[in-house]
N, C-alpha and C positions, 0 to 999 in steps of 0.2 A: 410586115417586118420591115422591111427593108428602108421604105419607103421611112418610119418612124427617126429608125439612128440617123438615116442621110439628110433628115429635117434636122434634127438636136445638134448633128453634125455643124452644119450651115448655119442655125443658129450662137453656137458655140463660137464658129470662125468671126464671125460677126462683132459679137464681144470681143472678140481679140482686136477687130480692126477698131473699133471705135477704144478699147484699152490706148494702140496707138496713137491716136488722136490725143486722146485726153491722160497725158497718162495720172492719172491717181488710184491707180490701184486699185479703182472700184468695179470698172465690168469684167475686171478679171476673172473678181468670184462667179459673176455667171455666168464667164464661159467653160471655167471650171464643171461647174453645176452645168451646163449646158452637156459637156463630154459626159460628166458621169451617168446623162441621163439617157444618153446614145446608145452610152457599153446597158443600160439595163433596159436599154431597148427592147433589146433580144429573150430580155427574162419576160416582159411586161409591157402586154402589144394596148392597152385600155392608157390612151389618150387625155382621161380625167386626174390618174396617180400618176402618169407621168408629168404633167405639167404641178401635181401636189410639189412630188418629190423635190423638180425643178425649184417652185417657191421656199419649200424647207431648206432645199442646200444652201439656195441662196442667203438666206440668212444667216441661218449656222455660220457658211463659211465669210459673210458679213463682218461676225462678230467675232470670230478667232482667227480667220487664216490674213484679212485687211488689218491688224494690227501686227500682225508679227510679221508679217513684207513689210510696212510703215515703220518699224523701231529695225530692221538692221539696212532700209533703203538710209535713217537718220544716222545710223550711224559712225560718226566718224571719228570712231577710232581705229578703222580698217584702211591702212595707208596703204598704194596696192603704185605700181612704178614707179616712177619719181619721186614720189613723196617716200618711200618704205626704201631703195636704194639710197638717194641722196643727199638729202634734208636731215639736218642734225650732225653728220660724219665730219669728219676733221680733215683736211687736206694740207698737203704744202704750197708753197704759193711758191711758179716755175716762174712768173713774169711780176715784177712789181706793178699789185692793186694800186688802185684808188677808184675815183668814181667813176672813167669812163675808159679806164684800160685795164688787162690782164689777166691772166690766168693761173689756173691752177692744173693740180695731176692728181684723180683719183679713180681709181683700179686700173691704171693703166689706163687712164683716157686723158687727152685735156679740153680745157673746158674753157672758155672764157667766164672771165667772173669780174666785177666790179664789187668793190666795199659801202655798204648800209652807212658806215660810219665817215667823219670827215678824216682825211690824212692818208698818207700812204701805206702801203702794206711791204714793208722789205721779204727779197728772196728768198726762199729757205723758210719762212716764217710758216706756222703752220693757222687755219682759220678754219671756222665751222659754218657750215651750207646753212642758212637759214632759211632761204626759198632759191626760188625760178623762175627767169622768167623766158619763157623760148626753150632757148637754144645757151643762156645767162646765166648764170648761179649767181645769187646773192650772197656776199661771205662778210663776219664780221673776223677782227682781229681775235685766238687767242694769246690771252697775256699772262 
């Protein structure tokens, strides 16, 4: 009994390792099926039926779980980190901004900023953060 459990567990981990090297969300389905078969090996000791269950689960997961994961993976509406906290927000200029220098203040933090348009943005003006490049905010003046 424990040999089947261990075998299924090892197969599951091998598929997880394959998924790490080829992040296509394909081998993950096989890993999940193998882990389920590992749990079922306590109830079913026949290798034939475990192989059948593994095969059926793999096919079902490829057609159900993979599209769901791919949809969530390609969802660009969910912003995290810098995207959600800074991009699209307005901030006051605390140091005159042009293409090469300048600074803004947002959330009581001082950030280096660069104007994406030509010209100079004076101190006291409000800007919108358009994007960021490392620790430099790309901004445009709000008129």
